[in-house]
N, C-alpha and C positions, 0 to 999 in steps of 0.2 A: 526887203520882202521878196518873195517869189510867188507871184500870182499871175494868173492869166486873165483876170478881170481888169479891164482898162477902159473906164468910162463906158461909152457906147460904141466902141471901135468895131464890133462885129456887124452891127446894123449899118454903120457907115461904109464898111468894106463891101457889104452886100449891095448897097445902093450904087456904089461906084464900079465895082468889079464883078459882082455876081456872088451867088451863094457858095459856089464851090471854092472860090478864093477865100471867102470869109471863113469857111470851115477849115480850109488848109492852114490859115493863119492861127486859128484856135489850136489845131493839132501841133503846130510848130511851138506855140507857147507852152503847151502841156508837156511836149517832148523835152523842151529846154529845162523845165523844172525837174523832170525825171533825170535828165543828164546830170544836173548839179547834185541831186539827191544821191545818185549812183556814185559820183566822184567822192562825195563826203563819206559815204559808207565804205567804199572800196579802200580809200586811203586813211580811214579812221581819223578824219579831221575833226578836231574839237573846236567848233565854231558856234555853239549855242543853237544848233539847228533844231527847230521845233515846229510841229504842225499846228496851224491856227486857222480860224475862220477868216475869210476876207469878205468885206462888205462893200457894196456900192449903194449909195443913197442919194436922194435928191428931195428938195422941197419945192421944186418947180412943177408947175401943172402941165408942162409940155408932154408930148406923147413919146418922147425918145426912150424913156425907161421901159415903157410897155413893149416897144418894138424890140429892144434888146433882150428883155426877159423872154419874149415869145421865140426869138431866134435861138437863144441859148437852150431853151427847152427842146426846140426842134433838133438841136445838135446833141441831145441827151446829156446835157450838163446837169449834174445833180444839185440844182440850186433850190434854195428855200426863200420864200418871200416873207416879209415882215414889215410892220410899220414902226418897229422899235429897234434901236441899236442896243448892244449889250449893256450899255450904261443906263438903259431905260429911257433914253431921249427919244421922243416921238418925232418921226419924219413922215413925209408924204409917201415916198416910195423907198423901198429898200429890199435888196436881195443879197444872199450870201452863199458861199460854198465852204465846204469843210476840208478841201484838199489843197490847201496852200500852206506856205511855210515862211518863217522868219529865221534869220541867222545873222551872225556878226560878220560882215563882209571883209573886214581887215584880217580877222583871224583866219578866214577862209583863204584869202589871197596870200597871206604870209606863209601858210602851210603849203599851198600850191607852189609858191616860189621855192621853198626849201626842197620840195619833192623834185622840182625841175633841176635845181642846182646839183642835187645829189646824183642825178642821172646825166650830168654834164650837158644839160640843155641851157643854152645861153638866152638871156633876156636883155633886150636892148630898150632902155627907157630914154625918152626925150631924144630920139633919133629921127631926124627928118629924112624920110624916104622920098626920093623924087620920081622914081619909077620902079615898077615890078614887072619883070618878064619871066616867062616860064621857058626854060631850056631843058628838054628831055623831061626828067621827073624832078627837077630842081627849080625852085624860085630864086631868081637873081634880083635882090633888092639893092637898088643903087642909091647911095647917099650922094651928097655933093662932092665927096672926095674918096669914096670907098665903095666896095661891094660886099654884100652879105649873102651867102648861099644858104638856102634852107629848104628842107623837105616840106615843112609846114610853116605858115605865117598866120599870126593872129593880129588883126588890126582892131584895136580897141579905141574907137572914136565915137564922139557924140553925133557928128554929122558926116555922112559919106562924101566929103568934098573931093575925094580922089577920082571921082568919075570923070570930071573935067578939072585938071589941076587949077587950084586956087579959086574955083567958082563954086560958091555955096549953092545948094539946091534952092530952087525957087520957093519951095514950101518950108524953108527954115524960118523959124520965128522964135521970139523970146517967150519963155513961159514962166509961170509962177506956180509954186506949190504952197499949200497951207497946212498947218498942223493945229489941231485943237487939243486942249488939255483940260482936265477936270480932276478935282480931288476925289479920291476914293479910298475906302478901306479894304477893297477887294482887289484881287490880282486878275484883272480881265485879260484874256489872251485872245486878241483879235487884231486884224489889220483892216484898214479901209482905204478907199480911194477917194 
């Protein structure tokens, strides 16, 4: 899914770093979605790309949801509040937006890979880079026994441990996700967090 709703990240960012950083992060998330959307359209990638509603909901009586809703409204996010999810399940707090998307990530990545290979762009998988230096306008990526020169480098990592080699950030933690399922005779089109 491509959504800029991530639990109560914006109110957390505001409390730690201020409102301008929180808004900047929101803009970066929305810009990222637009970038993927533009790549799909420009390259005519068939990846089941579809606009859907995204929901955030809670049954907790804490005040975090209200803070997040207020801040998102302040940032002019076109959200709607509800006490029901699309499957008619009643929840204590819920809000949603209409400008998020779902897509098939493997179809998207395979199509991008083909586009890259057709343009003679090399892709290095499972390649351990020990350092990256910039010389003039070229990145020199050193492996344990080789060098790769590149104009652009994409590091696709879950944790940015390269800041200090082999040192995981202090805020790294194990996380879980949950998925709920229910029987329906309708084709609901929504995403939730």
